[in-house]
DRENZA-23626 format. One line per field, with one value per residue (C-alpha): residue number from 1; residue in one letter; x, y, z. Coordinates in nm, 3 decimals, padded with zeros to 5 digits. Layout:
<mardos>
num	NUM; ...
residu	A; ...
xx	X; ...
yy	Y; ...
zz	Z; ...
</mardos>
This chain:
<mardos>
num	1; 2; 3; 4; 5; 6; 7; 8; 9; 10; 11; 12; 13; 14; 15; 16; 17; 18; 19; 20; 21; 22; 23; 24; 25; 26; 27; 28; 29; 30; 31; 32; 33; 34; 35; 36; 37; 38; 39; 40; 41; 42; 43; 44; 45; 46; 47; 48; 49; 50; 51; 52; 53; 54; 55; 56; 57; 58; 59; 60; 61; 62; 63; 64; 65; 66; 67; 68; 69; 70; 71; 72; 73; 74; 75; 76; 77; 78; 79; 80; 81; 82; 83; 84; 85; 86; 87; 88; 89; 90; 91; 92; 93; 94; 95; 96; 97; 98; 99; 100; 101; 102; 103; 104; 105; 106; 107; 108; 109; 110; 111; 112; 113; 114; 115; 116; 117; 118; 119; 120; 121; 122; 123; 124; 125; 126; 127; 128; 129; 130; 131; 132; 133; 134; 135; 136; 137; 138; 139; 140; 141; 142; 143; 144; 145; 146; 147; 148; 149; 150; 151; 152; 153; 154; 155; 156; 157; 158; 159; 160; 161; 162; 163; 164; 165; 166; 167; 168; 169; 170; 171; 172; 173; 174; 175; 176; 177; 178; 179; 180; 181; 182; 183; 184; 185; 186; 187; 188; 189; 190; 191; 192; 193; 194; 195; 196; 197; 198; 199; 200; 201; 202; 203; 204; 205; 206; 207; 208; 209; 210; 211; 212; 213; 214; 215; 216; 217; 218; 219; 220; 221; 222; 223; 224; 225; 226; 227; 228; 229; 230; 231; 232; 233; 234; 235; 236; 237; 238; 239; 240; 241; 242; 243; 244; 245; 246; 247; 248; 249; 250; 251; 252; 253; 254; 255; 256; 257; 258; 259; 260; 261; 262; 263; 264; 265; 266; 267; 268; 269; 270; 271; 272; 273; 274; 275; 276; 277; 278; 279; 280; 281; 282; 283; 284; 285; 286; 287; 288; 289; 290; 291; 292; 293; 294; 295; 296; 297; 298; 299; 300; 301; 302; 303; 304; 305; 306; 307; 308; 309; 310; 311; 312; 313; 314; 315; 316; 317; 318; 319; 320; 321; 322; 323; 324; 325; 326; 327; 328; 329; 330; 331; 332; 333; 334; 335; 336; 337; 338; 339; 340; 341; 342; 343; 344; 345; 346; 347; 348; 349; 350; 351; 352; 353; 354; 355; 356; 357; 358; 359; 360; 361; 362; 363; 364; 365; 366; 367; 368; 369; 370; 371; 372; 373; 374; 375; 376; 377; 378; 379; 380; 381; 382; 383; 384; 385; 386; 387; 388; 389; 390; 391; 392; 393; 394; 395; 396; 397; 398; 399; 400; 401; 402; 403; 404; 405; 406; 407; 408; 409; 410; 411; 412; 413; 414; 415; 416; 417; 418; 419; 420; 421; 422; 423; 424; 425; 426; 427; 428; 429; 430; 431; 432; 433; 434; 435; 436; 437; 438; 439; 440; 441; 442; 443; 444; 445; 446; 447; 448; 449; 450; 451; 452; 453; 454; 455; 456; 457; 458; 459; 460; 461; 462; 463; 464; 465; 466; 467; 468; 469; 470; 471; 472; 473; 474; 475; 476; 477; 478; 479; 480; 481; 482; 483; 484; 485; 486; 487; 488; 489; 490; 491; 492; 493; 494; 495
residu	M; R; S; R; Q; L; Q; N; A; L; T; D; Y; V; D; A; A; G; S; H; L; R; A; E; V; E; A; G; A; E; V; P; F; E; V; G; S; H; M; G; R; A; G; T; R; G; T; R; L; Y; C; Y; R; A; L; T; G; A; F; I; A; E; R; E; G; A; L; K; R; L; P; G; H; A; E; V; A; K; L; L; E; G; F; D; G; L; E; R; Y; L; A; G; T; G; A; D; V; A; R; T; K; G; R; A; R; V; R; A; A; M; K; A; L; L; E; D; V; F; E; E; Q; T; D; F; H; V; R; P; E; R; V; R; A; A; I; E; R; L; E; H; S; A; F; A; G; P; S; Q; L; T; L; V; A; T; L; H; G; L; T; I; S; S; A; E; I; Q; L; A; K; G; L; V; I; A; H; P; E; S; I; E; G; L; P; P; A; A; L; S; A; S; A; D; A; P; A; E; R; H; E; V; V; V; H; T; A; E; E; E; D; P; R; A; G; L; A; R; G; R; E; L; L; K; E; L; L; R; A; L; R; L; F; G; D; G; R; V; T; L; G; A; L; G; W; L; R; L; A; A; D; A; W; T; P; V; A; I; G; G; G; G; R; P; H; G; M; L; V; V; T; A; E; Q; E; D; E; L; R; A; F; R; N; L; V; S; R; R; A; P; K; A; D; E; V; A; W; A; L; R; R; F; E; L; G; C; E; R; E; A; L; D; E; A; L; T; D; Q; L; L; A; L; R; A; L; L; E; P; E; G; P; A; N; G; L; L; A; S; R; V; A; A; L; C; A; P; P; E; S; R; A; E; L; S; E; R; T; A; E; A; V; A; V; E; R; S; L; I; A; G; A; S; V; K; Q; A; T; V; R; A; L; S; E; E; L; S; G; H; L; R; A; L; L; S; D; V; I; C; G; H; L; D; P; D; L; V; A; L; A; D; E; L; L; Q; A; P; A; D; G; D; C; A; H; E; A; D; A; E; A; E; A; D; G; E; P; D; A; E; A; D; C; A; A; D; E; S; S; A; R; A; D; P; G; S; P; D; G; D; A; E; D; R; E; A; S; S; S; H; A; L; P; A; E; P; E; E; V; D; Q; L; A; A; A; G; A; V; K; A; R; R; G; R; P; A; K; A; R
xx	01.082; 00.919; 00.874; 00.968; 00.779; 00.457; 00.515; 00.570; 00.275; 00.039; 00.158; 00.101; -00.242; -00.352; -00.246; -00.452; -00.751; -00.733; -00.730; -01.034; -01.234; -01.142; -01.261; -01.592; -01.645; -01.552; -01.803; -02.082; -02.083; -02.153; -01.996; -02.274; -02.266; -02.405; -02.501; -02.376; -02.415; -02.268; -02.330; -02.111; -02.081; -02.185; -02.167; -02.363; -02.602; -02.529; -02.557; -02.612; -02.355; -02.404; -02.135; -02.122; -01.899; -01.818; -01.901; -01.591; -01.613; -01.959; -01.847; -01.548; -01.757; -02.000; -01.709; -01.536; -01.583; -01.414; -01.134; -01.061; -00.997; -00.736; -00.369; -00.182; -00.485; -00.384; -00.026; -00.136; -00.392; -00.129; 00.114; -00.150; -00.266; 00.059; 00.094; 00.156; -00.030; -00.346; -00.575; -00.442; -00.483; -00.844; -00.919; -00.782; -01.022; -01.319; -01.375; -01.526; -01.216; -01.390; -01.642; -01.393; -01.180; -00.931; -00.969; -01.249; -00.993; -00.766; -01.050; -01.151; -00.793; -00.759; -01.088; -00.982; -00.652; -00.825; -01.069; -00.775; -00.598; -00.907; -01.093; -01.359; -01.220; -01.444; -01.179; -00.970; -00.641; -00.359; -00.160; 00.177; 00.191; -00.147; -00.043; 00.275; 00.081; -00.178; 00.087; 00.272; -00.039; -00.080; 00.282; 00.274; 00.025; 00.298; 00.550; 00.674; 00.448; 00.586; 00.585; 00.691; 00.993; 01.175; 01.434; 01.648; 01.881; 02.063; 01.999; 02.282; 02.260; 01.913; 01.791; 01.431; 01.303; 01.062; 01.179; 00.997; 00.811; 00.557; 00.558; 00.321; 00.209; 00.522; 00.762; 00.922; 01.215; 01.345; 01.633; 01.823; 01.778; 01.399; 01.344; 01.402; 01.533; 01.741; 02.050; 02.345; 02.534; 02.248; 02.288; 02.646; 02.758; 02.925; 03.280; 03.385; 03.245; 03.226; 03.127; 02.848; 02.490; 02.237; 01.876; 01.733; 01.452; 01.251; 01.031; 00.804; 00.573; 00.407; 00.596; 00.556; 00.862; 01.161; 01.362; 01.078; 01.009; 01.372; 01.365; 01.046; 01.196; 01.506; 01.292; 01.084; 01.399; 01.522; 01.187; 01.214; 01.567; 01.451; 01.169; 01.403; 01.646; 01.370; 01.213; 01.528; 01.871; 01.979; 02.234; 02.075; 02.224; 02.141; 02.399; 02.541; 02.466; 02.126; 01.985; 01.710; 01.509; 01.247; 00.990; 01.186; 01.508; 01.849; 01.942; 02.124; 02.337; 02.223; 02.345; 02.113; 02.291; 02.324; 02.598; 02.771; 02.849; 02.612; 02.696; 02.545; 02.224; 01.857; 01.644; 01.279; 01.091; 00.774; 00.573; 00.704; 00.620; 00.275; 00.423; 00.692; 00.437; 00.226; 00.530; 00.677; 00.345; 00.320; 00.676; 00.628; 00.315; 00.388; 00.761; 00.795; 00.944; 01.047; 01.068; 01.291; 01.183; 01.264; 01.607; 01.673; 01.558; 01.808; 02.089; 01.988; 02.013; 02.349; 02.470; 02.364; 02.578; 02.894; 03.189; 03.367; 03.218; 03.301; 03.112; 02.812; 02.817; 02.809; 02.515; 02.319; 02.389; 02.294; 01.964; 01.888; 01.974; 01.733; 01.457; 01.530; 01.756; 01.621; 01.766; 02.116; 02.379; 02.472; 02.168; 02.285; 01.931; 01.989; 02.098; 01.808; 01.548; 01.680; 01.667; 01.312; 01.179; 01.389; 01.424; 01.197; 01.240; 01.476; 01.714; 01.705; 02.016; 02.221; 02.102; 02.155; 02.516; 02.566; 02.431; 02.650; 02.946; 02.864; 02.867; 03.203; 03.348; 03.238; 03.416; 03.731; 03.713; 03.665; 03.971; 04.174; 04.211; 04.250; 03.934; 03.897; 03.699; 03.513; 03.383; 03.277; 03.105; 02.914; 02.793; 02.704; 02.499; 02.321; 02.227; 02.123; 01.877; 01.716; 01.704; 01.545; 01.279; 01.187; 01.173; 00.966; 00.719; 00.676; 00.631; 00.377; 00.178; 00.257; 00.436; 00.367; 00.652; 00.692; 00.921; 01.067; 00.735; 00.677; 01.025; 00.994; 00.653; 00.796; 01.091; 00.857; 00.637; 00.716; 00.906; 00.721; 00.887; 00.824; 00.464; 00.403; 00.581; 00.378; 00.055; 00.131; 00.209; -00.114; -00.313; -00.162; -00.231; -00.589; -00.667; -00.741; -00.649; -00.311; -00.314; -00.005; -00.201; -00.386; -00.063; 00.115; -00.180; -00.168; 00.198; 00.149; -00.122; 00.115; 00.376; 00.187; 00.049; -00.281; -00.306; -00.015; -00.055; 00.132; 00.090; 00.345; 00.517; 00.853; 00.843; 00.658; 00.746; 00.492; 00.185; -00.143; -00.225; 00.063; -00.028; -00.140; -00.468; -00.438; -00.611; -00.913; -00.745; -00.442; -00.614; -00.558; -00.203; -00.116; -00.270; -00.067; 00.252; 00.217; 00.583; 00.639; 00.596; 00.957; 01.231; 01.505; 01.482; 01.471; 01.727; 01.552; 01.596; 01.960; 02.248
yy	-00.030; -00.247; -00.190; -00.484; -00.321; -00.324; -00.683; -00.802; -00.605; -00.740; -01.097; -01.076; -00.919; -01.183; -01.454; -01.288; -01.243; -01.604; -01.729; -01.516; -01.621; -01.987; -01.966; -01.821; -02.117; -02.368; -02.198; -02.263; -01.964; -02.059; -01.914; -01.831; -01.980; -01.884; -02.125; -02.068; -02.259; -02.287; -02.495; -02.797; -03.052; -03.416; -03.565; -03.337; -03.205; -02.919; -02.995; -02.731; -02.768; -02.622; -02.514; -02.363; -02.066; -01.959; -01.592; -01.527; -01.151; -01.133; -01.344; -01.114; -00.796; -00.909; -00.928; -00.602; -00.458; -00.754; -00.760; -00.391; -00.477; -00.741; -00.683; -00.524; -00.360; -00.007; -00.050; -00.182; 00.097; 00.362; 00.211; 00.180; 00.536; 00.661; 00.379; 00.529; 00.266; 00.251; 00.411; 00.192; -00.118; -00.037; 00.046; -00.295; -00.464; -00.287; -00.042; 00.299; 00.504; 00.835; 00.773; 00.629; 00.872; 00.874; 00.598; 00.438; 00.361; 00.197; -00.018; -00.114; -00.212; -00.430; -00.603; -00.658; -00.809; -01.053; -01.150; -01.212; -01.433; -01.635; -01.633; -01.911; -02.067; -02.196; -02.310; -01.987; -02.168; -01.931; -02.055; -01.872; -01.884; -01.710; -01.446; -01.375; -01.354; -01.117; -00.886; -00.900; -00.779; -00.496; -00.387; -00.415; -00.128; 00.098; 00.002; 00.291; 00.411; 00.587; 00.926; 00.826; 00.995; 00.850; 01.049; 00.893; 01.076; 00.994; 01.159; 01.184; 01.264; 01.106; 00.775; 00.653; 00.379; 00.231; 00.072; 00.344; 00.670; 00.765; 01.145; 01.210; 01.049; 00.989; 01.082; 00.819; 00.812; 00.458; 00.237; 00.154; -00.219; -00.190; -00.080; -00.316; -00.179; 00.114; 00.214; 00.019; 00.337; 00.453; 00.143; 00.220; 00.511; 00.819; 00.806; 01.062; 00.854; 00.487; 00.366; 00.623; 00.507; 00.688; 00.680; 00.727; 00.949; 00.838; 01.074; 00.949; 01.149; 01.146; 01.401; 01.469; 01.697; 01.522; 01.843; 02.025; 01.712; 01.693; 02.060; 02.005; 01.694; 01.883; 02.158; 01.899; 01.744; 02.087; 02.154; 01.818; 01.897; 02.235; 02.070; 01.808; 02.076; 02.276; 01.963; 01.843; 01.983; 02.119; 01.849; 01.663; 01.690; 01.562; 01.370; 01.579; 01.303; 01.153; 00.918; 00.972; 00.715; 00.775; 00.495; 00.167; 00.304; 00.276; 00.499; 00.822; 01.013; 01.372; 01.658; 01.724; 02.027; 01.916; 02.063; 02.040; 01.751; 01.606; 01.650; 01.400; 01.218; 01.317; 01.020; 01.004; 00.746; 00.569; 00.787; 01.104; 01.003; 01.166; 01.481; 01.487; 01.440; 01.730; 01.950; 01.886; 01.972; 02.298; 02.403; 02.320; 02.533; 02.816; 02.888; 03.258; 03.354; 03.719; 03.893; 03.908; 03.561; 03.417; 03.583; 03.453; 03.105; 03.105; 03.211; 02.933; 02.680; 02.816; 02.782; 02.417; 02.358; 02.531; 02.314; 02.602; 02.670; 03.041; 03.084; 02.901; 03.129; 03.436; 03.296; 03.238; 03.584; 03.743; 03.554; 03.657; 04.019; 04.015; 03.887; 04.080; 04.378; 04.585; 04.902; 04.770; 04.621; 04.962; 04.952; 04.628; 04.489; 04.147; 03.963; 04.080; 04.008; 03.658; 03.594; 03.731; 03.495; 03.187; 03.163; 03.181; 03.496; 03.333; 03.227; 03.539; 03.697; 03.384; 03.354; 03.724; 03.685; 03.384; 03.573; 03.873; 03.637; 03.497; 03.851; 03.920; 03.591; 03.680; 04.016; 03.839; 03.598; 03.884; 04.053; 03.736; 03.661; 03.305; 03.153; 02.799; 02.584; 02.427; 02.771; 02.849; 02.511; 02.546; 02.898; 02.804; 02.502; 02.700; 02.987; 02.742; 02.579; 02.911; 03.029; 02.703; 02.733; 03.087; 03.006; 02.690; 02.863; 03.159; 02.934; 02.714; 03.013; 02.984; 03.322; 03.642; 03.733; 04.063; 03.910; 04.247; 04.374; 04.051; 04.052; 04.415; 04.346; 04.059; 04.269; 04.543; 04.302; 04.303; 04.008; 03.759; 03.887; 04.253; 04.184; 03.992; 04.254; 04.541; 04.347; 04.264; 04.629; 04.747; 04.478; 04.571; 04.940; 04.886; 04.600; 04.373; 04.004; 03.910; 03.964; 03.754; 03.486; 03.739; 03.915; 03.590; 03.482; 03.811; 03.770; 03.405; 03.500; 03.755; 03.485; 03.165; 03.083; 02.899; 02.866; 02.623; 02.259; 02.333; 02.668; 02.606; 02.939; 02.771; 02.626; 02.908; 03.269; 03.410; 03.622; 03.475; 03.809; 03.748; 03.394; 03.362; 03.173; 02.846; 02.818; 02.584; 02.308; 02.323; 02.271; 01.895; 01.943; 02.175; 01.942; 01.654; 01.859; 01.896; 01.945; 02.209; 02.476; 02.504; 02.286; 02.406; 02.092; 01.764; 01.554; 01.231; 01.295; 01.402; 01.177
zz	00.406; 00.669; 01.038; 01.257; 01.542; 01.337; 01.228; 01.585; 01.723; 01.454; 01.507; 01.883; 01.839; 01.587; 01.833; 02.109; 01.877; 01.762; 02.121; 02.208; 01.901; 01.951; 02.313; 02.191; 01.957; 02.227; 02.458; 02.209; 01.975; 01.613; 01.302; 01.049; 00.700; 00.363; 00.089; -00.261; -00.585; -00.931; -01.242; -01.292; -01.578; -01.561; -01.903; -02.132; -01.868; -01.626; -01.255; -00.986; -00.708; -00.359; -00.114; 00.233; 00.315; 00.671; 00.736; 00.944; 00.897; 01.049; 01.346; 01.404; 01.363; 01.635; 01.879; 01.788; 02.137; 02.305; 02.048; 02.120; 02.484; 02.404; 02.496; 02.209; 02.045; 02.150; 02.028; 01.688; 01.654; 01.725; 01.473; 01.202; 01.257; 01.106; 00.850; 00.507; 00.308; 00.519; 00.259; -00.021; 00.193; 00.278; -00.084; -00.180; 00.063; -00.092; 00.195; 00.122; 00.202; 00.130; 00.409; 00.658; 00.855; 01.143; 01.401; 01.198; 00.927; 01.180; 01.314; 00.961; 00.877; 01.188; 01.111; 00.749; 00.862; 01.099; 00.825; 00.593; 00.849; 00.948; 00.616; 00.607; 00.926; 01.201; 01.450; 01.450; 01.489; 01.402; 01.103; 01.086; 00.706; 00.679; 00.932; 00.735; 00.409; 00.557; 00.703; 00.372; 00.190; 00.441; 00.411; 00.032; 00.027; 00.166; -00.102; -00.306; -00.580; -00.888; -00.713; -00.362; -00.211; 00.092; 00.283; 00.558; 00.797; 01.119; 01.457; 01.708; 02.078; 02.102; 02.241; 02.229; 02.456; 02.201; 01.879; 01.682; 01.743; 01.478; 01.507; 01.218; 00.897; 00.696; 00.979; 01.204; 01.447; 01.496; 01.604; 01.283; 01.335; 01.366; 01.003; 00.712; 00.385; 00.514; 00.318; 00.464; 00.551; 00.774; 00.991; 01.090; 01.304; 01.162; 01.035; 01.297; 01.584; 01.477; 01.824; 01.864; 01.902; 01.686; 01.570; 01.221; 01.101; 00.796; 00.595; 00.317; 00.092; -00.248; -00.456; -00.826; -00.828; -00.666; -00.622; -00.450; -00.246; -00.131; -00.031; 00.170; 00.328; 00.438; 00.588; 00.775; 00.922; 01.033; 01.202; 01.380; 01.496; 01.629; 01.821; 01.971; 02.084; 02.247; 02.395; 02.566; 02.633; 02.296; 02.229; 01.935; 01.583; 01.236; 01.038; 00.755; 00.503; 00.427; 00.164; -00.090; -00.282; -00.548; -00.578; -00.562; -00.711; -00.548; -00.255; -00.341; -00.086; -00.032; 00.187; 00.481; 00.621; 00.983; 01.195; 01.529; 01.757; 02.015; 02.383; 02.625; 02.539; 02.525; 02.634; 02.527; 02.730; 02.617; 02.856; 02.684; 02.327; 02.318; 02.468; 02.199; 01.920; 02.045; 02.107; 01.761; 01.602; 01.797; 01.719; 01.351; 01.323; 01.566; 01.544; 01.452; 01.116; 01.141; 01.479; 01.786; 01.896; 01.553; 01.561; 01.912; 01.809; 01.523; 01.756; 01.995; 01.711; 01.602; 01.961; 01.958; 01.649; 01.769; 01.850; 02.027; 02.370; 02.364; 02.035; 02.179; 02.485; 02.261; 02.062; 02.380; 02.517; 02.183; 02.187; 02.545; 02.468; 02.173; 02.400; 02.720; 02.658; 02.367; 02.525; 02.465; 02.700; 02.842; 03.071; 03.232; 03.270; 03.116; 03.432; 03.647; 03.378; 03.316; 03.690; 03.719; 03.451; 03.518; 03.896; 04.201; 04.413; 04.662; 04.383; 04.166; 04.316; 04.247; 03.886; 03.828; 03.943; 03.715; 03.414; 03.493; 03.521; 03.174; 03.033; 03.200; 03.070; 02.717; 02.743; 02.860; 02.568; 02.324; 02.473; 02.428; 02.797; 02.916; 03.068; 03.200; 02.958; 03.249; 03.346; 02.989; 02.956; 03.282; 03.201; 02.842; 02.947; 03.217; 02.985; 02.713; 02.951; 03.047; 02.686; 02.576; 02.847; 02.742; 02.371; 02.410; 02.640; 02.403; 02.100; 02.279; 02.402; 02.773; 02.768; 02.579; 02.341; 02.530; 02.788; 02.885; 03.019; 03.208; 03.362; 03.471; 03.623; 03.826; 03.940; 04.060; 04.257; 04.632; 04.772; 04.993; 05.311; 05.233; 05.147; 05.465; 05.678; 05.532; 05.567; 05.933; 06.008; 05.849; 06.024; 06.361; 06.306; 06.190; 06.424; 06.128; 06.085; 05.941; 05.566; 05.488; 05.306; 05.089; 04.993; 04.911; 04.700; 04.509; 04.427; 04.336; 04.090; 03.938; 03.884; 03.812; 03.469; 03.515; 03.139; 03.144; 03.251; 03.575; 03.749; 04.025; 04.090; 04.138; 03.785; 03.614; 03.680; 03.436; 03.477; 03.365; 03.204; 02.962; 02.858; 02.498; 02.460; 02.275; 01.942; 01.962; 01.764; 01.993; 02.328; 02.320; 02.193; 02.480; 02.733; 02.595; 02.603; 02.978; 03.064; 02.800; 03.069; 03.192; 03.051; 03.279; 03.492; 03.299; 03.486; 03.396; 03.026; 03.006; 03.088
</mardos>
């Protein structure tokens, strides 16, 4: 399969590079030559023939710094970084792949492509047929080998601003029309919603065992879906049907196992792509497997897949109880603990009432009483947002998994007004300066999480003493995932 985005980006960059190199020549720069010879025939006696060959590669290499600053270089570099055939392409050019890693491989590939387009040229005029041929040779390196597995699925309830998002090597989200060679059924919308817009996700990997490869591919897609639901508003779903291809064989329909219907639309802008990459990587590596958080995460996912709103509400309450009410519902602590972690002090009473209302509505539904669907929907969406925020923050290390201890600590902390009043009274009695600022600072430090990218107390009601330290290799990931801290307010992303 071919990426139109990569083709267009490479074509634009080659045009910009050709213009720059041509301007260098017109300004007086000279392309070096080497002299070669070979034996020819003239009658019965051999004649040595001499020829001159332009060293285009050397000329291009001397101007690598300037070429890196050209428009389009960064976009091409990012696309090539996740290009599946990059190693094979470099090996075909004679590069020492074993000694070339990371960004150096990308730079080597871009230099090799320019050398291919302008081979032995001295005027650097861009010839479209040579550009097409060079890009064709690059893309051919990504063609399926005998053990390559390609898995395609549809994503519903998601819109990306860019034509493609390369999440990792061998994992791409894209507009269906931006990828050539997709199975025809993946280009059309689902049978249940023929007018629905959707994206596709493409996974490629070298797999000797197709069955094991398919199982790993399905698991990867489920991990991606989990990350998207935690990243946004929990409305994204996978199509139930996907398509598998081994090497260059025909596409075969396969069951993916997706469920539920999307509600609304999660929009990922170009500015959020790096954040999504980092967040997906963290969720993939750090999602718990067997504890209360893992159980709550599974209930959250089940709630996302429910078509019945009352069932989704129960899933969300079960997940919150697992995280925040280990003593059991008889103690009635769930509402206050949710409010302590998910609302600033001045809004805790309101959120506590809303959570208590959700519990009461669930009891009415269990009893068979009639409840307005609008009420159930509003409560379900509200609880889902708070649950998602707690789960994502725990998984990413911004909150300690012991949410009960943190919530109780916040509930025991004095309110701003009480703290200021007590401090004023003590100051008046002792003749000391007003201590309001010191008291407010103390409470702020008990709530804010300086380990997260944003320690604003209104967005983060977590104690820094409960923040898990990031592993060394995750520091950059956490910094990139800046808005991971509290996903309860993402109005720009949900429509």
